[in-house]
C-alpha positions as CSV (number, residue, x, y, z in Angstrom):
1,X,17.9,3.9,-0.4
2,X,19.0,7.0,1.4
3,X,21.7,6.9,4.1
4,X,20.6,6.7,7.7
5,X,18.7,9.8,8.7
6,X,21.5,11.0,11.0
7,X,24.9,9.9,12.3
8,X,23.7,8.4,15.6
9,X,24.0,4.6,15.6
10,X,21.1,2.1,15.8
11,X,19.1,2.9,12.7
12,X,17.7,-0.1,10.7
13,X,16.1,0.1,7.3
14,X,12.9,-1.8,6.3
15,X,11.1,-1.9,3.0
16,X,7.5,-0.7,2.6
17,X,6.4,-2.0,-0.8
18,X,3.8,-0.3,-3.0
19,X,0.8,-2.3,-4.3
20,X,-1.5,-2.4,-7.3
21,X,-5.2,-3.4,-7.5
22,X,-5.3,-5.7,-10.5
23,X,-9.1,-5.3,-10.4
24,X,-11.5,-3.7,-7.9
25,X,-15.2,-4.2,-7.7
26,X,-17.9,-3.1,-5.2
27,X,-20.5,-5.7,-4.6
28,X,-22.7,-3.9,-2.1
29,X,-22.8,-2.5,1.4
30,X,-22.0,-4.3,4.6
31,X,-24.2,-4.2,7.7
32,X,-21.7,-1.7,9.3
33,X,-22.2,0.7,6.4
34,X,-18.9,0.1,4.7
35,X,-18.8,-0.9,1.1
36,X,-18.1,-4.6,0.3
37,X,-15.1,-4.9,-2.0
38,X,-13.4,-7.6,-4.1
39,X,-9.9,-7.0,-5.4
40,X,-6.6,-8.6,-6.1
41,X,-3.6,-7.0,-4.4
42,X,-0.3,-7.2,-6.3
43,X,2.7,-6.3,-4.2
44,X,5.6,-4.6,-6.0
45,X,9.4,-4.6,-5.7
46,X,9.3,-0.8,-5.4
47,X,8.3,1.3,-2.5
48,X,9.2,3.4,0.5
49,X,11.9,2.7,3.1
50,X,11.1,3.0,6.8
51,X,14.0,3.6,9.2
52,X,13.6,2.6,12.8
53,X,15.8,3.2,15.8
54,X,14.6,1.8,19.2
55,X,14.9,4.1,22.2
56,X,15.3,3.3,25.8
57,X,12.8,5.9,26.9
58,X,9.1,6.1,26.1
59,X,9.2,8.6,23.3
60,X,8.0,7.9,19.8
61,X,9.6,10.5,17.5
62,X,9.2,11.2,13.8
63,X,12.4,12.3,12.2
64,X,11.7,14.6,9.3
65,X,7.9,14.8,9.5
66,X,6.4,15.2,6.0
67,X,4.7,18.4,4.9
68,X,1.6,16.6,3.9
69,X,1.0,15.2,7.5
70,X,2.1,17.9,9.9
71,X,-0.3,16.8,12.7
72,X,1.2,13.8,14.6
73,X,-2.3,12.6,15.4
74,X,-2.8,12.0,11.6
75,X,0.6,10.5,11.0
76,X,0.0,6.8,10.3
77,X,3.5,5.6,11.2
78,X,3.3,7.4,14.6
79,X,-0.2,6.0,15.2
80,X,1.0,2.5,14.3
81,X,3.9,2.7,16.8
82,X,1.6,4.0,19.5
83,X,-1.0,1.3,19.0
84,X,1.7,-1.4,19.1
85,X,3.2,0.0,22.2
86,X,-0.2,0.1,23.9
87,X,-0.5,-3.6,23.3
88,X,3.0,-4.2,24.6
89,X,2.1,-2.3,27.8
90,X,-1.0,-4.4,28.3
91,X,1.1,-7.6,27.8
92,X,3.7,-6.4,30.3
93,X,6.2,-8.4,28.3
94,X,9.4,-8.2,30.3
95,X,11.1,-4.8,29.7
96,X,9.0,-3.8,26.8
97,X,6.9,-1.3,28.8
98,X,7.9,2.2,28.0
99,X,10.0,1.4,24.9
100,X,10.1,4.2,22.3
101,X,11.4,4.5,18.8
102,X,12.7,7.1,16.3
103,X,11.0,6.8,12.9
104,X,12.0,8.2,9.5
105,X,10.5,7.4,6.1
106,X,12.1,7.8,2.7
107,X,9.1,8.4,0.5
108,X,9.2,7.1,-3.1
109,X,5.5,6.1,-3.4
110,X,3.4,9.1,-4.5
111,X,1.0,10.4,-1.9
112,X,-2.6,9.9,-2.9
113,X,-1.8,7.8,-6.0
114,X,-3.6,4.6,-4.9
115,X,-0.4,2.7,-4.4
116,X,-0.9,2.2,-0.7
117,X,2.2,4.1,0.5
118,X,0.8,5.3,3.8
119,X,-0.7,1.9,4.6
120,X,2.5,0.1,3.7
121,X,4.6,2.4,5.9
122,X,2.3,1.8,8.9
123,X,2.3,-2.0,8.3
124,X,6.1,-2.0,8.2
125,X,6.2,-0.1,11.5
126,X,3.9,-2.7,13.1
127,X,5.7,-5.7,11.7
128,X,9.3,-4.5,12.2
129,X,8.7,-3.0,15.7
130,X,7.0,-6.2,16.8
131,X,10.3,-7.9,16.1
132,X,12.6,-5.1,17.4
133,X,10.6,-4.7,20.6
134,X,10.3,-8.5,21.1
135,X,6.5,-8.6,21.4
136,X,5.9,-11.6,19.2
137,X,2.2,-10.8,18.6
138,X,1.9,-12.8,15.4
139,X,0.6,-11.8,12.0
140,X,-3.1,-12.2,12.9
141,X,-2.9,-9.9,15.8
142,X,-0.8,-7.4,13.9
143,X,-3.3,-7.4,11.0
144,X,-6.1,-6.7,13.4
145,X,-4.2,-3.8,14.8
146,X,-3.5,-2.6,11.2
147,X,-7.2,-2.7,10.2
148,X,-8.0,-0.1,12.8
149,X,-5.5,2.2,11.0
150,X,-6.7,1.6,7.5
151,X,-8.4,-1.0,5.3
152,X,-5.2,-1.7,3.2
153,X,-2.9,-2.1,6.1
154,X,-3.6,-5.8,6.8
155,X,-2.5,-6.9,3.3
156,X,0.9,-5.3,3.9
157,X,1.1,-6.8,7.4
158,X,0.4,-10.3,5.9
159,X,2.9,-9.6,3.2
160,X,1.3,-11.6,0.4
161,X,-0.2,-10.7,-2.9
162,X,-3.7,-12.2,-3.1
163,X,-7.5,-12.0,-3.4
164,X,-9.2,-9.7,-0.9
165,X,-12.8,-9.2,0.2
166,X,-14.7,-7.4,2.9
167,X,-13.2,-3.9,3.1
168,X,-10.0,-5.5,1.7
169,X,-8.9,-7.2,4.9
170,X,-10.0,-10.8,4.2
171,X,-7.0,-12.1,2.2
172,X,-6.4,-15.3,0.3
173,X,-2.8,-15.5,-0.9
174,X,-2.3,-16.1,-4.6
175,X,0.8,-17.2,-6.6
176,X,0.6,-14.6,-9.3
177,X,4.2,-15.2,-10.4
178,X,6.6,-12.6,-11.7
179,X,4.8,-9.9,-13.6
180,X,6.2,-6.7,-15.2
181,X,4.4,-3.4,-15.0
182,X,4.8,0.2,-16.1
183,X,3.4,2.2,-13.2
184,X,2.6,5.9,-13.6
185,X,1.2,8.6,-11.4
186,X,-1.0,11.4,-12.8
187,X,-0.5,13.5,-9.7
188,X,-4.2,13.6,-9.1
189,X,-5.4,12.9,-5.6
190,X,-9.1,12.8,-4.8
191,X,-10.3,12.1,-1.3
192,X,-11.4,8.5,-1.0
193,X,-14.6,9.4,0.9
194,X,-15.7,11.7,-1.9
195,X,-15.3,8.9,-4.5
196,X,-17.3,6.4,-2.4
197,X,-20.1,8.9,-2.2
198,X,-20.2,9.6,-6.0
199,X,-23.7,9.0,-7.4
200,X,-22.2,7.4,-10.6
201,X,-20.1,4.8,-8.7
202,X,-21.2,1.3,-9.6
203,X,-21.9,-0.5,-6.3
204,X,-23.7,-3.6,-7.4
205,X,-21.1,-5.8,-9.2
206,X,-22.0,-9.5,-9.0
207,X,-19.8,-11.4,-6.5
208,X,-16.9,-13.0,-8.3
209,X,-14.4,-15.8,-7.5
210,X,-10.6,-16.2,-7.8
211,X,-11.3,-18.4,-10.8
212,X,-13.3,-15.6,-12.5
213,X,-10.3,-13.3,-12.1
214,X,-7.8,-15.9,-13.4
215,X,-9.9,-16.5,-16.4
216,X,-10.3,-12.8,-17.2
217,X,-14.0,-12.8,-16.6
218,X,-13.7,-10.0,-14.1
219,X,-11.5,-7.0,-14.6
220,X,-11.3,-3.2,-14.3
221,X,-11.7,-0.8,-11.4
222,X,-15.1,0.5,-10.3
223,X,-13.6,3.9,-9.6
224,X,-12.1,4.4,-13.1
225,X,-15.1,5.9,-14.8
226,X,-15.7,8.1,-11.8
227,X,-12.2,9.5,-11.9
228,X,-12.1,9.8,-15.7
229,X,-15.1,12.1,-15.4
230,X,-13.8,14.1,-12.5
231,X,-10.1,14.2,-13.3
232,X,-9.2,14.7,-17.0
233,X,-5.5,14.1,-16.4
234,X,-6.2,10.6,-15.2
235,X,-8.2,10.0,-18.4
236,X,-5.3,11.3,-20.4
237,X,-2.8,9.1,-18.7
238,X,-4.9,6.0,-19.1
239,X,-5.4,6.7,-22.8
240,X,-1.6,7.1,-23.2
241,X,-0.9,3.8,-21.4
242,X,-3.4,2.1,-23.7
243,X,-0.7,2.3,-26.4
244,X,1.2,-0.4,-24.4
245,X,-1.6,-2.7,-23.3
246,X,-4.6,-2.9,-21.0
247,X,-4.3,0.3,-18.9
248,X,-5.9,0.2,-15.5
249,X,-6.4,2.4,-12.4
250,X,-5.1,1.3,-9.1
251,X,-7.0,1.9,-5.8
252,X,-8.9,5.2,-5.5
253,X,-6.1,7.6,-6.5
254,X,-4.6,8.9,-9.7
255,X,-2.1,6.1,-10.2
256,X,-2.3,3.9,-13.3
257,X,-0.5,0.9,-14.7
258,X,-0.2,-1.5,-17.6
259,X,1.2,-5.0,-17.5
260,X,3.9,-5.8,-20.1
261,X,5.5,-9.1,-21.2
262,X,9.0,-8.4,-20.0
263,X,11.2,-6.1,-17.9
264,X,12.9,-4.9,-21.1
265,X,9.5,-3.8,-22.6
266,X,8.5,-2.1,-19.3
267,X,11.7,-0.2,-19.2
268,X,11.4,0.8,-22.8
269,X,7.9,2.1,-22.1
270,X,9.2,4.0,-19.0
271,X,11.8,5.8,-21.1
272,X,9.1,6.9,-23.6
273,X,6.7,8.2,-21.0
274,X,9.5,9.8,-18.9
275,X,10.6,11.7,-21.9
276,X,7.1,13.0,-22.2
277,X,7.2,14.3,-18.6
278,X,5.1,11.5,-16.9
279,X,6.1,10.3,-13.4
280,X,6.5,6.6,-14.1
281,X,8.7,3.5,-13.4
282,X,9.1,-0.1,-14.4
283,X,8.2,-2.5,-11.6
284,X,8.1,-6.2,-10.9
285,X,5.2,-7.8,-9.1
286,X,6.1,-10.1,-6.3
287,X,4.1,-12.8,-4.4
288,X,5.9,-12.1,-1.1
289,X,6.7,-8.7,0.4
290,X,10.4,-7.8,0.5
291,X,9.8,-6.9,4.2
292,X,9.6,-10.6,5.0
293,X,13.0,-11.3,3.5
294,X,14.5,-8.4,5.4
295,X,13.2,-9.6,8.7
296,X,14.2,-13.2,8.0
297,X,17.7,-12.0,7.3
């Protein structure tokens, strides 16, 4: 974790964990035109760090805005804070009106890799500021606010690994236990909208159940064949990971992973791939987001 963004007091650090999609299927289209998904989200012990410092004025400021999101209107963490503040104003919750915040993000999760970094950062802002500003909205209200920012935000707000349906917002927590992964990023980023429009994307998977996933009946990622065709580097990385086990794509980015039996084996695989120049790390899957433990403390 980096030191506080500047020397002025009041900064607090909150984790924003990455995620994996252990499988991802598209079962059709919803009446609203969005694709109907089924997936299993696995939260990780690795991710970004969001720094927050409440202000007494009404300003919401990003400290060290990233080069990839120069427009504040497109900055998810700013939008999350503004959305939460608008709810606080409507509640007129004693003294909350007009509160502001300074926000800084230490990025570790690759942008566009399918690891959920932007969504997780936004969720951490919602959940942590709800506590810092004393709003007490509750997880259901915060998840609803998060869904308006992005389909993956609610899973990070709820802070539990689990089975998800709809556009990914209907979550059933699962006790997946401690799992060890080698996570690697190809550096490839393809716009999600472009992938959803791909003519070769399979959109008619039969609906599955949690029991199907646990038995191994359903597996894979509907976007993997599409990305293999369009991004040779993703295909190369997946083939390299196959040397260690069942290599899979996460989300709709260029991030890939393989599950390994132990931390030692994941770390050994990391050393091998790092020596070859791949951006990779050994991670542990967790059932509960580390954000929850930070807030409880």
